[in-house]
C-alpha positions as CSV (number, residue, x, y, z in Angstrom):
1,X,-2.0,9.2,11.5
2,X,0.1,10.5,14.4
3,X,2.6,12.1,12.0
4,X,-0.3,14.1,10.5
5,X,-1.6,15.2,13.9
6,X,1.9,16.2,15.0
7,X,2.6,18.0,11.7
8,X,5.7,15.8,11.0
9,X,5.8,16.3,7.2
10,X,8.8,14.3,6.4
11,X,7.8,11.3,8.5
12,X,4.3,11.0,7.2
13,X,5.5,10.9,3.6
14,X,8.0,8.2,4.4
15,X,5.5,6.1,6.3
16,X,2.8,6.4,3.7
17,X,5.2,5.6,0.9
18,X,6.2,2.4,2.8
19,X,2.6,1.4,3.2
20,X,2.0,1.8,-0.5
21,X,5.0,-0.3,-1.3
22,X,3.8,-3.0,1.1
23,X,0.4,-3.0,-0.5
24,X,1.9,-3.4,-4.0
25,X,4.1,-6.2,-2.7
26,X,1.1,-8.0,-1.1
27,X,-0.9,-7.6,-4.4
28,X,2.0,-9.2,-6.3
29,X,2.1,-12.1,-3.8
30,X,-1.7,-12.6,-4.3
31,X,-1.2,-12.6,-8.1
32,X,1.5,-15.2,-7.8
33,X,-0.8,-17.3,-5.6
34,X,-3.6,-16.9,-8.1
35,X,-1.4,-17.9,-11.1
36,X,0.4,-20.8,-9.5
37,X,-2.6,-22.5,-7.7
38,X,-2.8,-26.2,-8.6
39,X,-6.5,-26.1,-9.3
40,X,-9.0,-24.2,-11.4
41,X,-12.2,-22.3,-10.8
42,X,-14.1,-25.4,-12.2
43,X,-12.8,-27.6,-9.3
44,X,-16.0,-27.9,-7.4
45,X,-16.8,-25.6,-4.5
46,X,-13.2,-25.2,-3.2
47,X,-11.8,-23.9,-6.4
48,X,-14.5,-21.4,-7.0
49,X,-14.5,-20.2,-3.4
50,X,-10.7,-19.8,-3.5
51,X,-10.7,-17.8,-6.7
52,X,-13.6,-15.6,-5.7
53,X,-12.1,-14.9,-2.4
54,X,-8.7,-14.1,-3.9
55,X,-10.2,-11.8,-6.6
56,X,-12.4,-9.8,-4.2
57,X,-9.6,-9.4,-1.6
58,X,-7.1,-8.4,-4.4
59,X,-9.6,-5.9,-5.7
60,X,-10.1,-4.5,-2.2
61,X,-6.4,-4.1,-1.7
62,X,-5.9,-2.5,-5.2
63,X,-8.6,0.1,-4.4
64,X,-7.0,0.8,-1.1
65,X,-3.6,1.4,-2.8
66,X,-5.2,3.8,-5.2
67,X,-6.8,5.8,-2.3
68,X,-3.5,5.8,-0.5
69,X,-1.6,7.1,-3.6
70,X,-4.2,9.9,-3.8
71,X,-3.5,10.7,-0.2
72,X,0.2,10.6,-0.8
73,X,-0.1,13.2,-3.6
74,X,-2.2,15.3,-1.3
75,X,0.4,15.0,1.5
76,X,3.1,16.1,-0.9
77,X,1.0,19.1,-1.9
78,X,0.4,20.0,1.9
79,X,-3.3,19.6,1.6
80,X,-3.6,17.9,5.0
81,X,-3.4,19.5,8.4
82,X,-3.8,18.3,12.0
83,X,-7.5,19.3,11.8
84,X,-8.2,18.6,8.1
85,X,-7.3,15.0,7.3
86,X,-10.6,13.0,6.9
87,X,-9.6,11.7,3.4
88,X,-6.6,10.0,4.9
89,X,-8.6,8.5,7.8
90,X,-11.2,7.2,5.3
91,X,-8.5,5.7,3.1
92,X,-6.6,4.1,5.9
């Protein structure tokens, strides 16, 4: 956010790319947790609560990654300025 306000073009691309990579890494960790869990969704309330929570949180993170990728493409195209960057604020 501060790199956008200070018009630091190189730094904002690097930081946003790092955030996208961390989001993808986190999503992969959640996928591993989902696949390797020792119980199923049919295991009473704990199993169903676990899987619903993991699925909704994973979906939330994936949607955020898509929004941040769109912002990254707009940053590369120089669509953001220090006064016009609401899309980035909404995605972050």
